[in-house]
N, CA, C and O atoms as a GROMACS GRO file, in nm:
protein
  492
    1VAL      N    1   1.212   3.659   2.816
    1VAL     CA    2   1.354   3.717   2.753
    1VAL      C    3   1.400   3.747   2.966
    1VAL      O    4   1.330   3.778   3.062
    2GLN      N    5   1.552   3.715   2.950
    2GLN     CA    6   1.626   3.772   3.082
    2GLN      C    7   1.704   3.836   3.042
    2GLN      O    8   1.761   3.787   2.944
    3LEU      N    9   1.746   3.951   3.080
    3LEU     CA   10   1.842   4.016   3.093
    3LEU      C   11   1.950   4.053   3.234
    3LEU      O   12   1.896   4.118   3.323
    4GLN      N   13   2.049   4.026   3.247
    4GLN     CA   14   2.095   4.028   3.377
    4GLN      C   15   2.238   4.097   3.406
    4GLN      O   16   2.352   4.051   3.412
    5ALA      N   17   2.196   4.199   3.419
    5ALA     CA   18   2.354   4.304   3.454
    5ALA      C   19   2.398   4.305   3.585
    5ALA      O   20   2.339   4.310   3.693
    6SER      N   21   2.557   4.298   3.542
    6SER     CA   22   2.607   4.297   3.694
    6SER      C   23   2.728   4.395   3.659
    6SER      O   24   2.712   4.463   3.558
    7GLY      N   25   2.850   4.412   3.732
    7GLY     CA   26   3.001   4.473   3.695
    7GLY      C   27   2.980   4.606   3.756
    7GLY      O   28   3.097   4.642   3.767
    8GLY      N   29   2.900   4.714   3.808
    8GLY     CA   30   2.887   4.814   3.814
    8GLY      C   31   3.003   4.856   3.997
    8GLY      O   32   3.060   4.771   4.065
    9GLY      N   33   2.999   4.972   4.018
    9GLY     CA   34   3.038   4.912   4.092
    9GLY      C   35   3.096   5.094   4.177
    9GLY      O   36   3.027   5.186   4.135
   10LEU      N   37   3.210   5.139   4.284
   10LEU     CA   38   3.253   5.290   4.305
   10LEU      C   39   3.387   5.268   4.262
   10LEU      O   40   3.448   5.172   4.308
   11VAL      N   41   3.449   5.357   4.165
   11VAL     CA   42   3.563   5.390   4.124
   11VAL      C   43   3.641   5.537   4.095
   11VAL      O   44   3.585   5.635   4.044
   12GLN      N   45   3.780   5.531   4.138
   12GLN     CA   46   3.763   5.697   4.114
   12GLN      C   47   3.792   5.715   3.947
   12GLN      O   48   3.835   5.625   3.875
   13ALA      N   49   3.760   5.845   3.905
   13ALA     CA   50   3.812   5.901   3.823
   13ALA      C   51   3.926   5.855   3.748
   13ALA      O   52   4.030   5.844   3.812
   14GLY      N   53   3.932   5.815   3.581
   14GLY     CA   54   4.029   5.735   3.526
   14GLY      C   55   4.026   5.603   3.524
   14GLY      O   56   4.084   5.542   3.435
   15GLY      N   57   3.963   5.542   3.617
   15GLY     CA   58   3.979   5.402   3.664
   15GLY      C   59   3.909   5.372   3.582
   15GLY      O   60   3.872   5.462   3.506
   16SER      N   61   3.846   5.200   3.556
   16SER     CA   62   3.794   5.141   3.475
   16SER      C   63   3.695   4.991   3.552
   16SER      O   64   3.731   4.938   3.657
   17LEU      N   65   3.583   4.950   3.477
   17LEU     CA   66   3.531   4.920   3.467
   17LEU      C   67   3.440   4.807   3.369
   17LEU      O   68   3.434   4.836   3.249
   18ARG      N   69   3.381   4.704   3.407
   18ARG     CA   70   3.339   4.617   3.305
   18ARG      C   71   3.240   4.535   3.340
   18ARG      O   72   3.254   4.442   3.420
   19LEU      N   73   3.084   4.582   3.253
   19LEU     CA   74   2.964   4.584   3.242
   19LEU      C   75   2.966   4.430   3.188
   19LEU      O   76   3.045   4.396   3.100
   20SER      N   77   2.862   4.328   3.256
   20SER     CA   78   2.818   4.212   3.209
   20SER      C   79   2.693   4.220   3.183
   20SER      O   80   2.625   4.271   3.272
   21CYS      N   81   2.627   4.177   3.065
   21CYS     CA   82   2.434   4.140   3.055
   21CYS      C   83   2.478   4.031   2.991
   21CYS      O   84   2.536   4.022   2.883
   22ALA      N   85   2.427   3.907   3.108
   22ALA     CA   86   2.414   3.797   3.037
   22ALA      C   87   2.237   3.753   2.970
   22ALA      O   88   2.158   3.796   3.055
   23ALA      N   89   2.186   3.709   2.893
   23ALA     CA   90   2.075   3.731   2.843
   23ALA      C   91   2.023   3.580   2.843
   23ALA      O   92   2.113   3.508   2.800
   24SER      N   93   1.930   3.521   2.870
   24SER     CA   94   1.871   3.428   2.841
   24SER      C   95   1.685   3.411   2.804
   24SER      O   96   1.606   3.503   2.827
   25GLY      N   97   1.659   3.324   2.766
   25GLY     CA   98   1.518   3.279   2.699
   25GLY      C   99   1.488   3.274   2.537
   25GLY      O  100   1.375   3.237   2.504
   26ARG      N  101   1.553   3.298   2.465
   26ARG     CA  102   1.541   3.278   2.311
   26ARG      C  103   1.693   3.327   2.255
   26ARG      O  104   1.783   3.384   2.316
   27SER      N  105   1.686   3.278   2.100
   27SER     CA  106   1.789   3.323   2.028
   27SER      C  107   1.813   3.459   1.989
   27SER      O  108   1.737   3.519   1.913
   28PHE      N  109   1.891   3.497   2.026
   28PHE     CA  110   1.916   3.648   1.987
   28PHE      C  111   2.018   3.729   1.879
   28PHE      O  112   2.086   3.832   1.888
   29SER      N  113   1.991   3.613   1.752
   29SER     CA  114   2.084   3.626   1.628
   29SER      C  115   2.047   3.736   1.545
   29SER      O  116   2.124   3.773   1.456
   30ARG      N  117   1.916   3.803   1.569
   30ARG     CA  118   1.837   3.892   1.496
   30ARG      C  119   1.872   4.030   1.575
   30ARG      O  120   1.872   4.147   1.537
   31TYR      N  121   1.898   3.974   1.693
   31TYR     CA  122   1.892   4.133   1.766
   31TYR      C  123   2.029   4.237   1.805
   31TYR      O  124   2.150   4.215   1.793
   32PHE      N  125   1.949   4.369   1.859
   32PHE     CA  126   2.036   4.447   1.853
   32PHE      C  127   2.036   4.431   2.031
   32PHE      O  128   1.943   4.401   2.105
   33MET      N  129   2.167   4.462   2.063
   33MET     CA  130   2.179   4.466   2.236
   33MET      C  131   2.235   4.620   2.256
   33MET      O  132   2.325   4.666   2.185
   34GLY      N  133   2.185   4.678   2.340
   34GLY     CA  134   2.231   4.821   2.432
   34GLY      C  135   2.236   4.862   2.549
   34GLY      O  136   2.144   4.833   2.625
   35TRP      N  137   2.321   4.923   2.582
   35TRP     CA  138   2.318   4.977   2.722
   35TRP      C  139   2.276   5.116   2.702
   35TRP      O  140   2.257   5.175   2.596
   36PHE      N  141   2.265   5.155   2.820
   36PHE     CA  142   2.143   5.319   2.816
   36PHE      C  143   2.205   5.332   2.982
   36PHE      O  144   2.259   5.238   3.040
   37ARG      N  145   2.189   5.451   3.036
   37ARG     CA  146   2.249   5.477   3.160
   37ARG      C  147   2.143   5.592   3.203
   37ARG      O  148   2.074   5.650   3.120
   38GLN      N  149   2.136   5.623   3.357
   38GLN     CA  150   2.022   5.688   3.354
   38GLN      C  151   2.034   5.787   3.536
   38GLN      O  152   1.990   5.742   3.641
   39ALA      N  153   2.105   5.918   3.519
   39ALA     CA  154   2.152   5.956   3.620
   39ALA      C  155   2.047   6.006   3.729
   39ALA      O  156   1.928   6.022   3.703
   40PRO      N  157   2.087   6.021   3.818
   40PRO     CA  158   1.951   6.077   3.879
   40PRO      C  159   1.906   6.220   3.831
   40PRO      O  160   1.977   6.312   3.790
   41GLY      N  161   1.743   6.214   3.848
   41GLY     CA  162   1.683   6.349   3.776
   41GLY      C  163   1.674   6.337   3.639
   41GLY      O  164   1.619   6.433   3.585
   42LEU      N  165   1.710   6.253   3.570
   42LEU     CA  166   1.778   6.280   3.400
   42LEU      C  167   1.686   6.140   3.323
   42LEU      O  168   1.661   6.034   3.379
   43GLU      N  169   1.653   6.171   3.205
   43GLU     CA  170   1.594   6.019   3.131
   43GLU      C  171   1.708   5.934   3.130
   43GLU      O  172   1.817   5.957   3.183
   44ARG      N  173   1.670   5.821   3.055
   44ARG     CA  174   1.806   5.718   3.050
   44ARG      C  175   1.823   5.718   2.893
   44ARG      O  176   1.729   5.672   2.829
   45VAL      N  177   1.898   5.750   2.846
   45VAL     CA  178   2.054   5.801   2.770
   45VAL      C  179   2.089   5.704   2.690
   45VAL      O  180   2.170   5.648   2.764
   46PHE      N  181   2.086   5.636   2.583
   46PHE     CA  182   2.173   5.586   2.498
   46PHE      C  183   2.299   5.563   2.532
   46PHE      O  184   2.353   5.671   2.509
   47VAL      N  185   2.392   5.478   2.578
   47VAL     CA  186   2.563   5.490   2.529
   47VAL      C  187   2.598   5.381   2.454
   47VAL      O  188   2.705   5.411   2.401
   48ALA      N  189   2.569   5.278   2.424
   48ALA     CA  190   2.641   5.194   2.309
   48ALA      C  191   2.559   5.103   2.274
   48ALA      O  192   2.483   5.050   2.354
   49ALA      N  193   2.566   5.067   2.121
   49ALA     CA  194   2.486   4.947   2.100
   49ALA      C  195   2.528   4.821   2.045
   49ALA      O  196   2.647   4.852   2.038
   50ILE      N  197   2.525   4.689   1.995
   50ILE     CA  198   2.607   4.643   1.902
   50ILE      C  199   2.487   4.515   1.825
   50ILE      O  200   2.380   4.478   1.874
   51SER      N  201   2.537   4.480   1.720
   51SER     CA  202   2.431   4.410   1.625
   51SER      C  203   2.452   4.251   1.686
   51SER      O  204   2.558   4.238   1.626
   52TRP      N  205   2.445   4.186   1.721
   52TRP     CA  206   2.449   4.037   1.760
   52TRP      C  207   2.535   3.976   1.669
   52TRP      O  208   2.628   3.907   1.711
   53THR      N  209   2.516   3.991   1.550
   53THR     CA  210   2.541   3.903   1.426
   53THR      C  211   2.654   3.928   1.432
   53THR      O  212   2.741   3.854   1.478
   54GLY      N  213   2.676   4.092   1.362
   54GLY     CA  214   2.799   4.197   1.324
   54GLY      C  215   2.869   4.175   1.385
   54GLY      O  216   2.970   4.114   1.349
   55GLY      N  217   2.848   4.217   1.515
   55GLY     CA  218   2.948   4.286   1.576
   55GLY      C  219   2.998   4.435   1.646
   55GLY      O  220   3.054   4.466   1.751
   56THR      N  221   2.932   4.530   1.492
   56THR     CA  222   2.973   4.634   1.468
   56THR      C  223   2.907   4.699   1.619
   56THR      O  224   2.798   4.662   1.662
   57GLY      N  225   2.997   4.806   1.693
   57GLY     CA  226   2.974   4.843   1.809
   57GLY      C  227   2.908   4.974   1.763
   57GLY      O  228   2.932   4.991   1.644
   58TYR      N  229   2.822   5.088   1.823
   58TYR     CA  230   2.767   5.207   1.799
   58TYR      C  231   2.808   5.268   1.977
   58TYR      O  232   2.833   5.215   2.086
   59TYR      N  233   2.795   5.419   1.916
   59TYR     CA  234   2.850   5.452   2.042
   59TYR      C  235   2.779   5.626   2.069
   59TYR      O  236   2.762   5.699   1.970
   60VAL      N  237   2.754   5.664   2.176
   60VAL     CA  238   2.713   5.851   2.229
   60VAL      C  239   2.871   5.846   2.195
   60VAL      O  240   2.957   5.757   2.198
   61ASP      N  241   2.870   6.023   2.152
   61ASP     CA  242   3.048   6.096   2.109
   61ASP      C  243   3.083   6.081   2.274
   61ASP      O  244   3.190   6.026   2.300
   62SER      N  245   3.012   6.120   2.368
   62SER     CA  246   3.065   6.142   2.482
   62SER      C  247   3.183   6.017   2.538
   62SER      O  248   3.282   6.014   2.610
   63VAL      N  249   3.116   5.936   2.468
   63VAL     CA  250   3.210   5.754   2.544
   63VAL      C  251   3.282   5.685   2.435
   63VAL      O  252   3.349   5.583   2.448
   64LYS      N  253   3.256   5.765   2.306
   64LYS     CA  254   3.343   5.715   2.177
   64LYS      C  255   3.533   5.713   2.215
   64LYS      O  256   3.600   5.814   2.234
   65GLY      N  257   3.568   5.614   2.217
   65GLY     CA  258   3.722   5.616   2.225
   65GLY      C  259   3.762   5.567   2.403
   65GLY      O  260   3.869   5.518   2.438
   66ARG      N  261   3.671   5.588   2.472
   66ARG     CA  262   3.648   5.502   2.628
   66ARG      C  263   3.608   5.398   2.640
   66ARG      O  264   3.662   5.317   2.716
   67PHE      N  265   3.505   5.371   2.569
   67PHE     CA  266   3.412   5.247   2.638
   67PHE      C  267   3.432   5.165   2.507
   67PHE      O  268   3.473   5.203   2.398
   68THR      N  269   3.394   5.053   2.544
   68THR     CA  270   3.390   4.911   2.433
   68THR      C  271   3.274   4.833   2.408
   68THR      O  272   3.254   4.735   2.479
   69ILE      N  273   3.210   4.857   2.335
   69ILE     CA  274   3.081   4.709   2.377
   69ILE      C  275   3.136   4.586   2.262
   69ILE      O  276   3.180   4.601   2.148
   70SER      N  277   3.119   4.487   2.324
   70SER     CA  278   3.121   4.346   2.258
   70SER      C  279   3.037   4.233   2.295
   70SER      O  280   2.954   4.267   2.378
   71ARG      N  281   3.032   4.147   2.271
   71ARG     CA  282   2.965   4.050   2.306
   71ARG      C  283   3.002   3.858   2.258
   71ARG      O  284   3.019   3.829   2.139
   72ASP      N  285   3.008   3.782   2.335
   72ASP     CA  286   3.019   3.668   2.340
   72ASP      C  287   2.944   3.547   2.273
   72ASP      O  288   2.949   3.445   2.342
   73ARG      N  289   2.890   3.538   2.180
   73ARG     CA  290   2.762   3.508   2.132
   73ARG      C  291   2.748   3.344   2.214
   73ARG      O  292   2.634   3.302   2.234
   74ALA      N  293   2.846   3.275   2.250
   74ALA     CA  294   2.837   3.132   2.290
   74ALA      C  295   2.797   3.128   2.436
   74ALA      O  296   2.756   3.024   2.487
   75LYS      N  297   2.811   3.259   2.512
   75LYS     CA  298   2.791   3.289   2.644
   75LYS      C  299   2.680   3.367   2.633
   75LYS      O  300   2.652   3.409   2.745
   76ASN      N  301   2.566   3.422   2.513
   76ASN     CA  302   2.480   3.532   2.514
   76ASN      C  303   2.498   3.644   2.630
   76ASN      O  304   2.412   3.673   2.713
   77THR      N  305   2.605   3.691   2.622
   77THR     CA  306   2.667   3.779   2.709
   77THR      C  307   2.698   3.885   2.625
   77THR      O  308   2.739   3.857   2.513
   78VAL      N  309   2.686   4.007   2.659
   78VAL     CA  310   2.690   4.119   2.620
   78VAL      C  311   2.782   4.212   2.704
   78VAL      O  312   2.751   4.231   2.821
   79PHE      N  313   2.893   4.272   2.651
   79PHE     CA  314   2.992   4.357   2.763
   79PHE      C  315   3.006   4.518   2.775
   79PHE      O  316   2.953   4.577   2.680
   80LEU      N  317   3.053   4.583   2.852
   80LEU     CA  318   3.034   4.732   2.804
   80LEU      C  319   3.182   4.780   2.904
   80LEU      O  320   3.182   4.810   3.024
   81GLN      N  321   3.284   4.774   2.821
   81GLN     CA  322   3.424   4.764   2.898
   81GLN      C  323   3.468   4.941   2.905
   81GLN      O  324   3.502   5.011   2.809
   82MET      N  325   3.456   4.981   3.048
   82MET     CA  326   3.444   5.151   3.077
   82MET      C  327   3.620   5.169   3.090
   82MET      O  328   3.692   5.097   3.159
   83ASN      N  329   3.660   5.270   3.015
   83ASN     CA  330   3.796   5.301   3.049
   83ASN      C  331   3.807   5.446   3.092
   83ASN      O  332   3.708   5.502   3.045
   84SER      N  333   3.887   5.540   3.164
   84SER     CA  334   3.925   5.669   3.151
   84SER      C  335   3.798   5.689   3.196
   84SER      O  336   3.719   5.731   3.111
   85LEU      N  337   3.748   5.666   3.331
   85LEU     CA  338   3.612   5.668   3.365
   85LEU      C  339   3.583   5.793   3.408
   85LEU      O  340   3.655   5.810   3.506
   86LYS      N  341   3.510   5.903   3.386
   86LYS     CA  342   3.463   6.006   3.468
   86LYS      C  343   3.376   6.051   3.552
   86LYS      O  344   3.264   6.003   3.540
   87PRO      N  345   3.394   6.140   3.647
   87PRO     CA  346   3.197   6.156   3.737
   87PRO      C  347   3.096   6.179   3.658
   87PRO      O  348   2.992   6.137   3.708
   88GLU      N  349   3.081   6.233   3.548
   88GLU     CA  350   2.986   6.246   3.430
   88GLU      C  351   2.935   6.105   3.401
   88GLU      O  352   2.831   6.074   3.344
   89ASP      N  353   3.047   6.010   3.462
   89ASP     CA  354   2.970   5.873   3.401
   89ASP      C  355   2.878   5.832   3.476
   89ASP      O  356   2.822   5.733   3.429
   90THR      N  357   2.833   5.873   3.587
   90THR     CA  358   2.780   5.818   3.726
   90THR      C  359   2.633   5.789   3.712
   90THR      O  360   2.569   5.890   3.738
   91ALA      N  361   2.574   5.711   3.687
   91ALA     CA  362   2.460   5.683   3.646
   91ALA      C  363   2.468   5.551   3.658
   91ALA      O  364   2.574   5.490   3.656
   92VAL      N  365   2.297   5.473   3.680
   92VAL     CA  366   2.249   5.361   3.656
   92VAL      C  367   2.280   5.325   3.511
   92VAL      O  368   2.242   5.400   3.421
   93TYR      N  369   2.361   5.188   3.478
   93TYR     CA  370   2.346   5.126   3.388
   93TYR      C  371   2.256   5.029   3.348
   93TYR      O  372   2.218   4.940   3.423
   94TYR      N  373   2.220   5.043   3.232
   94TYR     CA  374   2.082   4.907   3.209
   94TYR      C  375   2.145   4.906   3.059
   94TYR      O  376   2.188   4.985   2.974
   95CYS      N  377   2.116   4.701   3.089
   95CYS     CA  378   2.098   4.650   2.934
   95CYS      C  379   1.993   4.613   2.871
   95CYS      O  380   1.914   4.553   2.945
   96ALA      N  381   1.957   4.626   2.758
   96ALA     CA  382   1.832   4.648   2.670
   96ALA      C  383   1.831   4.536   2.527
   96ALA      O  384   1.938   4.556   2.469
   97VAL      N  385   1.785   4.474   2.483
   97VAL     CA  386   1.797   4.375   2.377
   97VAL      C  387   1.637   4.428   2.255
   97VAL      O  388   1.534   4.451   2.319
   98ARG      N  389   1.627   4.440   2.138
   98ARG     CA  390   1.551   4.484   2.099
   98ARG      C  391   1.579   4.380   1.946
   98ARG      O  392   1.691   4.335   1.920
   99GLY      N  393   1.466   4.357   1.864
   99GLY     CA  394   1.470   4.312   1.746
   99GLY      C  395   1.498   4.441   1.657
   99GLY      O  396   1.453   4.555   1.669
  100GLY      N  397   1.576   4.393   1.577
  100GLY     CA  398   1.623   4.494   1.443
  100GLY      C  399   1.720   4.647   1.479
  100GLY      O  400   1.740   4.672   1.598
  101SER      N  401   1.752   4.703   1.418
  101SER     CA  402   1.865   4.812   1.444
  101SER      C  403   1.798   4.974   1.419
  101SER      O  404   1.840   5.077   1.471
  102ALA      N  405   1.695   4.961   1.333
  102ALA     CA  406   1.693   5.147   1.345
  102ALA      C  407   1.648   5.182   1.470
  102ALA      O  408   1.587   5.119   1.556
  103GLY      N  409   1.684   5.285   1.464
  103GLY     CA  410   1.653   5.400   1.587
  103GLY      C  411   1.703   5.309   1.765
  103GLY      O  412   1.654   5.302   1.878
  104TYR      N  413   1.807   5.264   1.705
  104TYR     CA  414   1.894   5.174   1.822
  104TYR      C  415   1.908   5.254   1.921
  104TYR      O  416   1.908   5.202   2.033
  105THR      N  417   1.928   5.438   1.907
  105THR     CA  418   1.957   5.520   2.054
  105THR      C  419   1.827   5.552   2.124
  105THR      O  420   1.811   5.643   2.205
  106ASP      N  421   1.732   5.463   2.082
  106ASP     CA  422   1.572   5.495   2.126
  106ASP      C  423   1.585   5.409   2.215
  106ASP      O  424   1.621   5.294   2.192
  107PRO      N  425   1.550   5.468   2.358
  107PRO     CA  426   1.531   5.351   2.451
  107PRO      C  427   1.389   5.293   2.496
  107PRO      O  428   1.374   5.217   2.591
  108THR      N  429   1.249   5.356   2.384
  108THR     CA  430   1.116   5.321   2.384
  108THR      C  431   1.102   5.231   2.294
  108THR      O  432   0.996   5.167   2.295
  109LEU      N  433   1.197   5.201   2.196
  109LEU     CA  434   1.222   5.064   2.082
  109LEU      C  435   1.259   4.941   2.152
  109LEU      O  436   1.220   4.826   2.134
  110TYR      N  437   1.325   4.980   2.216
  110TYR     CA  438   1.402   4.812   2.327
  110TYR      C  439   1.276   4.731   2.419
  110TYR      O  440   1.191   4.781   2.492
  111ASP      N  441   1.295   4.632   2.394
  111ASP     CA  442   1.169   4.551   2.390
  111ASP      C  443   1.187   4.449   2.563
  111ASP      O  444   1.086   4.401   2.615
  112TYR      N  445   1.347   4.432   2.636
  112TYR     CA  446   1.327   4.394   2.706
  112TYR      C  447   1.447   4.428   2.813
  112TYR      O  448   1.543   4.475   2.752
  113TRP      N  449   1.468   4.419   2.938
  113TRP     CA  450   1.548   4.559   3.007
  113TRP      C  451   1.614   4.476   3.118
  113TRP      O  452   1.528   4.407   3.173
  114GLY      N  453   1.723   4.460   3.164
  114GLY     CA  454   1.782   4.426   3.259
  114GLY      C  455   1.772   4.549   3.387
  114GLY      O  456   1.712   4.656   3.372
  115GLN      N  457   1.822   4.520   3.475
  115GLN     CA  458   1.787   4.559   3.645
  115GLN      C  459   1.836   4.681   3.658
  115GLN      O  460   1.774   4.765   3.723
  116GLY      N  461   1.984   4.717   3.582
  116GLY     CA  462   2.036   4.854   3.596
  116GLY      C  463   2.142   4.731   3.691
  116GLY      O  464   2.124   4.620   3.742
  117THR      N  465   2.278   4.845   3.674
  117THR     CA  466   2.385   4.820   3.757
  117THR      C  467   2.419   4.949   3.785
  117THR      O  468   2.442   5.033   3.698
  118GLN      N  469   2.425   4.971   3.917
  118GLN     CA  470   2.516   5.160   3.966
  118GLN      C  471   2.665   5.171   3.937
  118GLN      O  472   2.747   5.083   3.962
  119VAL      N  473   2.689   5.283   3.884
  119VAL     CA  474   2.816   5.303   3.847
  119VAL      C  475   2.837   5.441   3.900
  119VAL      O  476   2.762   5.535   3.872
  120THR      N  477   2.953   5.451   3.987
  120THR     CA  478   2.986   5.604   4.015
  120THR      C  479   3.115   5.588   4.040
  120THR      O  480   3.192   5.514   4.102
  121VAL      N  481   3.113   5.710   3.954
  121VAL     CA  482   3.260   5.779   3.976
  121VAL      C  483   3.324   5.867   4.023
  121VAL      O  484   3.331   5.970   3.954
  122SER      N  485   3.399   5.864   4.159
  122SER     CA  486   3.433   5.967   4.206
  122SER      C  487   3.540   6.057   4.152
  122SER      O  488   3.633   6.001   4.095
  123SER      N  489   3.542   6.188   4.160
  123SER     CA  490   3.661   6.269   4.146
  123SER      C  491   3.759   6.295   4.246
  123SER      O  492   3.857   6.366   4.220
   0.00000   0.00000   0.00000
């Protein structure tokens, strides 16, 4: 399984970015796709996740109403639309995939990871 994350960049507070994660290597019909982020000196934390089949999105409270996770099954790609960005959203963002949904906020339960993409929000 390979995950290729892209779409990061530098944006001013209040701006938007759209992250993409292209997955390849197997069928993902029973998998959960997640986005995590890691700021310098801090642990990697959950941001959002989506059921590959059902399409229901799950979010950490701090991004609810601002971020939207979605997937394009035909293209095996997961997106994270980030609006109203804040300086505290600055981090390296990683996409990950796992089988099953239990504990989807726990990064240790994910099986495969992308390489990360930097998001920097200036004030």
